[in-house]
N, C-alpha and C positions, 0 to 999 in steps of 0.2 A: 616242637621244633622252635628254637629261639633264633631269631634273625637279627643281624646288626641293626636293621631299621627299627627294631623294637626299642633299643635304648637310644638311638639317634633322635627319635621324636620326643624323648622325655624332657629335655630343656625347653622345647617349644611348647609342650603341654603346660609346663610350669609357668612360663612367661605369659602365655595366652589366657590361661584359665585360673592362674594363681592357686594351683593345686599340686601337691607333691604326689607324683604318680609312681607306684611300684610297678616295674616292668612285668612282674609275674601276674599282675592283675589284668594286663591287656589281653584282649582276644587276638591271637596270632594265628594266621593261616599262611602257609608258604605256597610256593608255586608247583610243588611236586605232584599235587593232585590234578593239575591241568592236563587233560587228555588231548591228543591230536584232534579228536572230533570237536572238542570245545574250542580249541584254537582256530580250527577251520571255520566253525560256525560264526565265531566273533568276526573273522575276516569277511565272511559273506554278508554280515550285517553292517559292515563298514566300521566296526569297533576295533580298538586296540586294547590289549590287556596290560595293565601296569600294576606293580606292587606298591600300594599306597599306605602310608600311616595317616589316619584321619581321626579328627576329634571334633566334637561340637558340644555346646552346652544346650540342654533342653530341660526346661522346668527345674532349674537349679541342680541338674544332674549332669555329670561329665560322661559322655558316650564316646568311646574310642575303640579303634581296631587297627591292626596291621594285616592287610589281606590283598589278594589280587582282585582287581575290579576292572570290568569292561567299560571303556569310556568312548564317547563319541567325539566328533571333530570340534564341538564347542568347548570341550574341556581344555584348560590351560596345559594339561599334561599330555595331550594327544600328540603334539609335535616333538616331544622330547626324544632324543636319540643319543646313543653313545654315553658319554660321561656327564651329560647335562642333568642337572637336578633343578627342581622348582619347589617353592613353598608358596602356597596361596592362603592368604588370610582374609577373612571377611569380618568386618566390624560395623557397628551401627553408624559410626561417624564417617568412615571412608568407603564403605562398600567393600568390594574385593580388590586387594592389592596382591601383586605377584612378584616374587623375587626369583630370578632364573639365571642360571649360568653353569659353567663347568664345576663339577664337584671336586673338592679337595680331600674328600674322605669325611666320615662321620665326626670324629673327634675334632679335627681341624676346623670344620665348618661350624660345629656347635660352639667351640671356643671363640671363634671370630665373632659370631653373632652375639654371644654373651658379653664379650669384651666391648664391642661397639655400643650395645645397649647400656652397659655400665658407664662408659664414658659419657654418653648422652645424658643419662640421669644425674651423674655426678656434676656435670657442668651446669645443670639447672638447679642444683642444691637439693635434689630429691634423692631418694634411695629406694632400693627394692625392699619390701617387707618380706619376711619369711613366708613361704608358701604353706598353706594349711594342708594337713593330710586329708585326702578325700577318696571316696570309693569311685572306681571306674566301672561303668556299665557297658555292655556290648553295644556297639553302634548299630548292630543288626536289629535292635529293638525298634528302630524307626522304620516305617513302611518303605519298601524299596522295590524297584523293578528288577527282574532276574532274566538272564539268558538261560533258557532250558534247552538241553541237547539230549537227543536219544538216537541210538542206532536204528531203532524201530520208529514207526510214525507215532507222533504224539496224539493221544486220544482227543476226540472232540469233547467240548464241555469243560475243558480245563480252564485255568486262570489266564488264558492266552489273550493278549492284546493284539499281537500280530504274529503270523505263522509263516514259516517256509518249510521246505522238505527237511524233516529231521530236527528242526529247531524252532523256537518261538521266543518272543519277548512277552513277559507277563505284565498284567496290570500291577500297580503297587501292592505288595503283600507285606503283612507284618511277619515277624519271625515265626510266630506260632502257626500262621497260615501257610508259610513256606514249608515249615517242618511237617505239617499235616499232608501237604501235597507230595513232599519228598517221600513220606512213608507210603502213600498210595501208589507212587510211581518210582519204585526203587531203581529202575533202569535209567532214570533221567539224571543228568549232571546239571547242577545249578551254579550260576555265577552272578553276583550282584552287578548291576549296570548303573552307571552314573552318566548324566548328560547325554541322553540319546537324542538323535535328531527326529523331527516329525516325520 
């Protein structure tokens, strides 16, 4: 499944990481696999589900994905509704900066951002250098917490950090650990969680 957010994030990846990104190389998961049980469990935990394009550099590797993620109230994306969009950037010099407002659509927004950045760099006598081609790795390689949901009760002794009836939040798991648990518990639906509250 190819989503518009797949290619909308490409200019941001190129500017932020100086890497040319092939959209086909991105790990893309849509919202069609979200079940009513998963949506209800997220609500019970005080989480909201957002479709996010995310990327980060770790050990000289670009990790990226477009996928639904459960987020807590601390996330800058938690309060977004309707046509609002947000871009959150984290850098060594500035920490996290957030740009938020009504969206004008993917191409118009990307064009505006690129035009503004070009004008800023041109005024200072600098220019963009061409992005280098680079491999993109799945963001899921980083350990992460998951919301696990099952119609039956979840077994004791699992990777659970907190439990409720029919759902649990896991301790941080690597992709291979989560895949192993998913194989052992095929009836469980898994959703990555970001910015959970204590």
